[in-house]
NUVEX-733028 format. One record per residue (C-alpha): x, y, z; residue number from 1. Coordinates in pm, 1 decimal. Example, Ala and Ser with C-alpha at 12.3 -4.5 7.8 and 13.67 -1.06 7.14 Angstrom:
2
+----------+----------+----------+-----+
:        X :        Y :        Z :   k :
+----------+----------+----------+-----+
:   1230.0 :   -450.0 :    780.0 :   1 :
:   1367.0 :   -106.0 :    714.0 :   2 :
+----------+----------+----------+-----+
This chain:
83
+----------+----------+----------+-----+
:        X :        Y :        Z :   k :
+----------+----------+----------+-----+
:    487.7 :   -707.9 :   3764.2 :   1 :
:    290.3 :   -486.1 :   4015.9 :   2 :
:    448.9 :   -364.4 :   4345.0 :   3 :
:    229.1 :   -320.1 :   4632.3 :   4 :
:    237.4 :      8.7 :   4793.8 :   5 :
:    169.4 :      5.6 :   5180.1 :   6 :
:     79.7 :    295.9 :   5386.9 :   7 :
:    262.2 :    381.2 :   5690.3 :   8 :
:    -16.6 :    302.0 :   5906.8 :   9 :
:    -17.0 :    -52.3 :   5775.6 :  10 :
:    335.6 :   -122.4 :   5831.8 :  11 :
:    310.1 :     31.5 :   6184.3 :  12 :
:      6.4 :   -208.8 :   6261.1 :  13 :
:    235.5 :   -484.2 :   6156.8 :  14 :
:    543.3 :   -401.2 :   6365.0 :  15 :
:    397.4 :   -267.4 :   6685.4 :  16 :
:    299.7 :   -483.1 :   6957.3 :  17 :
:    -66.8 :   -502.8 :   7099.9 :  18 :
:   -133.3 :   -281.0 :   7375.6 :  19 :
:   -337.5 :   -477.3 :   7665.9 :  20 :
:   -478.0 :   -340.7 :   7969.7 :  21 :
:   -276.5 :   -364.2 :   8289.9 :  22 :
:   -320.9 :   -705.7 :   8458.5 :  23 :
:   -482.3 :   -516.8 :   8754.3 :  24 :
:   -771.0 :   -440.5 :   8532.5 :  25 :
:   -840.6 :   -762.7 :   8389.3 :  26 :
:  -1151.9 :   -901.1 :   8547.7 :  27 :
:  -1200.2 :  -1208.4 :   8314.0 :  28 :
:  -1111.4 :  -1553.3 :   8428.9 :  29 :
:   -898.9 :  -1628.0 :   8133.1 :  30 :
:   -703.0 :  -1442.6 :   7864.3 :  31 :
:   -607.3 :  -1549.3 :   7503.5 :  32 :
:   -260.9 :  -1664.3 :   7436.0 :  33 :
:   -167.3 :  -1320.8 :   7278.2 :  34 :
:   -261.0 :  -1129.3 :   7612.3 :  35 :
:    -90.5 :  -1385.1 :   7812.8 :  36 :
:    241.2 :  -1366.5 :   7640.5 :  37 :
:    245.9 :   -989.6 :   7657.7 :  38 :
:    179.7 :   -991.8 :   8030.9 :  39 :
:    447.3 :  -1272.7 :   8061.5 :  40 :
:    700.2 :  -1115.6 :   7840.8 :  41 :
:    706.0 :  -1400.2 :   7608.7 :  42 :
:    624.4 :  -1494.6 :   7250.6 :  43 :
:    284.1 :  -1611.4 :   7170.8 :  44 :
:    448.1 :  -1929.9 :   7001.2 :  45 :
:    639.6 :  -1973.3 :   7327.3 :  46 :
:    319.8 :  -1992.2 :   7504.0 :  47 :
:    198.6 :  -2254.1 :   7271.0 :  48 :
:    490.6 :  -2460.5 :   7298.9 :  49 :
:    429.9 :  -2486.3 :   7671.9 :  50 :
:    108.6 :  -2582.5 :   7650.5 :  51 :
:    181.2 :  -2862.0 :   7391.1 :  52 :
:    474.7 :  -2979.5 :   7590.0 :  53 :
:    286.5 :  -2920.5 :   7912.5 :  54 :
:    592.5 :  -2720.8 :   8035.7 :  55 :
:    417.3 :  -2426.0 :   8164.6 :  56 :
:    498.7 :  -2285.1 :   8524.8 :  57 :
:    319.1 :  -2406.6 :   8827.6 :  58 :
:    -40.4 :  -2279.4 :   8815.6 :  59 :
:    -53.3 :  -2169.3 :   8456.6 :  60 :
:   -226.6 :  -2461.1 :   8300.1 :  61 :
:   -409.5 :  -2323.9 :   8004.0 :  62 :
:   -759.5 :  -2437.2 :   7928.3 :  63 :
:   -859.0 :  -2540.3 :   7588.3 :  64 :
:  -1185.1 :  -2392.0 :   7452.4 :  65 :
:  -1307.3 :  -2495.5 :   7112.9 :  66 :
:   -938.1 :  -2558.2 :   7004.2 :  67 :
:   -817.6 :  -2231.9 :   7121.5 :  68 :
:   -596.3 :  -2176.5 :   7443.4 :  69 :
:   -729.0 :  -1965.6 :   7754.4 :  70 :
:   -493.3 :  -1894.9 :   8018.4 :  71 :
:   -604.5 :  -1824.2 :   8365.8 :  72 :
:   -534.6 :  -1489.2 :   8492.4 :  73 :
:   -499.5 :  -1614.6 :   8825.1 :  74 :
:   -206.2 :  -1849.3 :   8706.7 :  75 :
:    -49.5 :  -1549.8 :   8530.8 :  76 :
:    -44.9 :  -1331.3 :   8851.8 :  77 :
:    108.0 :  -1652.6 :   9028.7 :  78 :
:    388.6 :  -1704.7 :   8774.2 :  79 :
:    469.7 :  -1334.3 :   8827.9 :  80 :
:    437.0 :  -1327.4 :   9205.3 :  81 :
:    164.8 :  -1082.2 :   9196.7 :  82 :
:   -151.9 :  -1136.0 :   9399.2 :  83 :
+----------+----------+----------+-----+
């Protein structure tokens, strides 16, 4: 039986959250689920559940593009109360 050796960098990459730019610096109309979850302090799976059950906050309706969810930046800002 072989054991797999993981380097410290691999372990760190699996446990550290992604770092996304500040919401003020985002100039795209939509962001992917992981980035939206980061800004809203939620898990990506929560965002997917909102989209599936259509229980997202007002103004935050996601757009489906080729089977993937894209979350409007304006909706994220309104959900956070930031303009």
